[in-house]
Every structure is written in structure tokens, then in C-alpha cells.
C-alpha angles and dihedrals in degrees: 000000000000093000121071120196115247116244123257114287092218136204098336093056091046092049094051092048091050091049094052095044127238118283115227090244088061089067087063090052091050091050092051092047092050090050091052092045090062083083088065088050089056089049092054094040096052095043091057106028090086089060094085094039103046099086093046090048090051091052095044095049097030094237127187118230091258094050091044090056091046092052090053097043101041093085088066092065088052087051091055092051092044092051091049094046095039094062093051094045093048091059089049104038104020134258100272095047091053090047087056091049090053091050092051093049091049093046094051095043092051091058095043093047089054091051096043114143096195143010095261097056088043088056090051092052091046089055088052090051089049092054089052095051092041087059091047093048091058101039101046100062092041093052093046092052092048096053100034123107110242093246092056103035095104096050094042091047090055090061090081094062091042091050091052092055092046089050090054090051093047092051094050092044093050090048089052094048092049093047094048090050092066131085107221119193125222112328093345116134115244090233089055094052120100120263122177092343098312136075110273094242090063091058089052088067097036094054088066089077088080098065090036091056092046090051092048093050092048091049089056094050106042120084123255120264113275090227092057092045091053092047087056094049095254095131098155092049089052091049091053092052093048092046089057095054108030123091128225092275093065128063115215091211091054091048091051090052090052092050092049090050094049092047090056091046091049090054091055094043093050088063092051101037116112132165092198116121146145098276107085090317098310137085114264092242090056090054089050089055092047093049092047088056094045095048090048088062101032092066085073101241094149092055086068093053101036100040106020094115090053091046098051094045087053091057096050109277116126121239095264093050090047091057090049093049091048091052092049089051091053091051088053089052091054094048098049092052086074089058090060092046090052098045108032096087094036104054101014139242102278097053091050093048091049092050090048094049093050094046094047093049091052094046094046090047090054090050091050091050092047092055091053085072095055120122130209127022141252113005092348097067115131138172116229127228117332095353094087096055089040090057091045093052092045092051093052093046087051088056089050093053092045097044093049095046128008096029100064100014097064090059091047091051093047088055093049113032103061120086114251093250094062103022099111095043094044092049090053092053093046092047091050089051089052094052091047092048089048089052092049094051094043096049094044099052100076095051091043091049092047095047102038108012122238098303098076099048093046091047088052091051090049090054091051090049090053091048090050089059092059092041091056092043094054107025114023115087124215111249098179112129096006125125116238089241090061098059095097107108095002112172139211107245122192118192117241094014099085090215135107133193122212117237095199 
């Protein structure tokens, strides 16, 4: 898409808005932002709903470790395609119509995934779900930025990340409730037991039709983005939308003039924009964005959310306890997102990323060490004595460090650090790198776990976390307090060194 959402304004914007009081029209803006953020909820829900079903699916369809990982990860490739196509379609059809398309794809794929008769048609429906959530992940933040009053844009923009974490929690909680409603016999998995005429794991997918339907209904009822309306010559319609959400401190006519100006500028910049540069064919700042995305995934965060039930059963917790632990972990992820929102504009991006890298490396290292003490093999692996709770605590602290730093901050940086002339194109490349890195980590974990146990993969993730510390220290610039127009030529500045490295 030609428009890129502005980054959160942070604590200062929130404070000024609070001091001046919220205009009644702002409630309308909040409602529209919440409706759009349901797309983020779908993103989080779909990415984790397979957590409770994956072992039962592997048993039912007799999957190898590699095919099991592929079935889990394949939706991510659909996400990459959906994000790429969603941006183009939104500029052609409108934001709300594309939201509805994403909801329909997700709704249909949820039913068909639950009724899958084999692994290959399940994979097809998972790709369809991925396309739907890829669309939602692009459209929601763009729509929120385009309807938000200036004084509230930061807080409303943060709803997308918050909605993703709540979606993860809701998926794991629904998986747990469905699994605990069954009556398995013998060694049967709870997710494999029958519930209301189908295996429980099938209901884990089918229940996703509820948020998909809500999202689709909301997409049909909320107004179109003012930016799209203006681009299509519907100036009065755009003015009506803006008049319904802006407070007394903003003039709809003035806002429309700004939108018209930026649309014209975007048209000119699109002709000039190029990511080509001297570093392996790309500009250095583009590589920084790509590596930020890759490191965010290569620390293994999605292993915790996609395979946590498998992991905790492997270290001695029974299936019911594993569901509970996974749900607790997702609650932790929701809570620590508020830490990032509170601190990002106070202490800056780089310090938070450095703290996160160090904390993640330590926690992952502890987990790797803990699993060297495991006994048994295959499904009978267990950790003796204090090692099991040590691994559990380390895993949850890892989630805390990630959720308060690298989780939300990478997206903030990707929205800030690129010069205006290449922002949209560079964001697309970095986002594609993130989906591909996510896919690589997700598909590789089951065969690594099966071949080497948990120690090797967690040691690898610890190494990537340590490397991310030095990457941030030497290559990632601080964007706190800078205007978007000032990102050209931004440098990495390290106190006491008297040196600076260009990011572009």
C-alpha cells in the first residue's frame, strides 16, 4: 500500500490527550480502531490455535516430524502472500472490503480445517487461513492510522499488537477448554477424544468461526478509510467520516488537505523509490530492517506458542497441565505488552532492545542447560528434580523479555527508520523476511527436537539472541524523538566512543 501507518506517539501524546480530556467524537474513533484491531486478534488466534491440536493431528494422520512441522508452519506462507496481496487490493477495492475478504477466507478455512479428511487438504485450508490473516495484519494498522485523531494515533495504533497477544491467549484458552471437556480413554490424547460427534482437535479449528464472523460483520458496518475515499474523489464522504472521529482541536477540512497533499507526494515518490544499494544489492538501512525481522523470529519465540504443549509434555507435565501452562504463558505475553507501550518513548528503542536481547539469551541458555539433564527419549523425556520448574520459569521469563522488547519494538522501528521515499517498499521486504524466518523456525523445530532433543534448538536460539545484542549495539539507530522526515541518513551513535555509523 502507498500509505504507511505512523508509529505510536507514545507517553507525551497520551499525557496531553489525558490532560485536555477526551472529546465525545474520540469515542467513535476508539470504537472504529477496536473494530479494525479484531484483525490482529484473528492473527494471534490462528497462529496459536494449532498448538492444542498438533499432537492429535500427528497421531490421526500418522505424520513424521518434518510433515508435522510443515503442517504447522504452512499457514505462515499464506500470511506472506496475504500481506503482499492485501496491500495492493486495499488500494484498489478499499480497506473495509478487503477486511471482509480476509474474514470470509478465515471463516471458510476454519470450518474446512475442522472437517479435514487428510493432512494435505488440512494444509490447503491452513494456507487459506494464512492468506486471510495476512490480509488482516496489513489492513488493520493502516485503517487505524487513517481514521485516528492525531492526539490518539499512538495509543490506537498499539491496539493491533495488543489484539494479537489477546488472540494468542484466547486460542490457547479455547484449546484448553475444549480438551478438558473430553473423556479420553487409556493413553488417548484429550484432543483426539470425541466431543459432540467429532474429535476435539477439529472443534479447536471450527470455534475460530466466531471471531471471523465478528470481524466480517464489523467490516460491513464501519466506514471506509478517509484516505481511500479521497483517493477515489469522494471528498464529502471522507469529510463526514473525519468529522465523526476528530476532536475540537482538529479541522476535518485541514486534515483532508493534508491527505490530498500526501497522496500527491506518494505518487511522485513511488516513481523515485528504490531499495537498490551497494550492500549485496540493497541499501544498508533495508538490510537493517530485514535483520531486525529475522532476529525477532530466530530467537524462537513462536516455538513457545506453537509447540508449548508438546514441549511441556516432553519434560514431564501431563496434557492437562501443559494446556494450563501454555495459557498462563499467553497471559504473560499480553501483560508485558503494556510494559513496552509504557517505556518505548521514555527510555528509547535501542536500550529496550539491548535489555531484551541480553535477557532472552540468558533465559534460552538456561533452558538449553536444563534439557541436558533430561532422561529418557521420545515421548518419555523428563527433567529430574528442580530442572523442570527451572525450565518452566526460564521459558516464561523469555516470553517477558521478548514481549516487552523485541515483540512490539521491531514493528515500531520498521515503521520509523526508513526514509519516506522507500518506507512502503522497505516495509514490505522486511515483513516478507519476517514471515519467511517465522516459517523456517516453525518447520525446523520438530525434526530438531526429534533428532537432538530440546538442548540443541534452544542453544541455537540463545546464540541468535546473543548475536542480536551486538547487532543492535552496532547497527540499529535510535529513532526516539525524531520526526519521520528526518530519518534520511540516521546514524548509530554510541556514547563515549565518538563514532557514528550510517544506517542509510
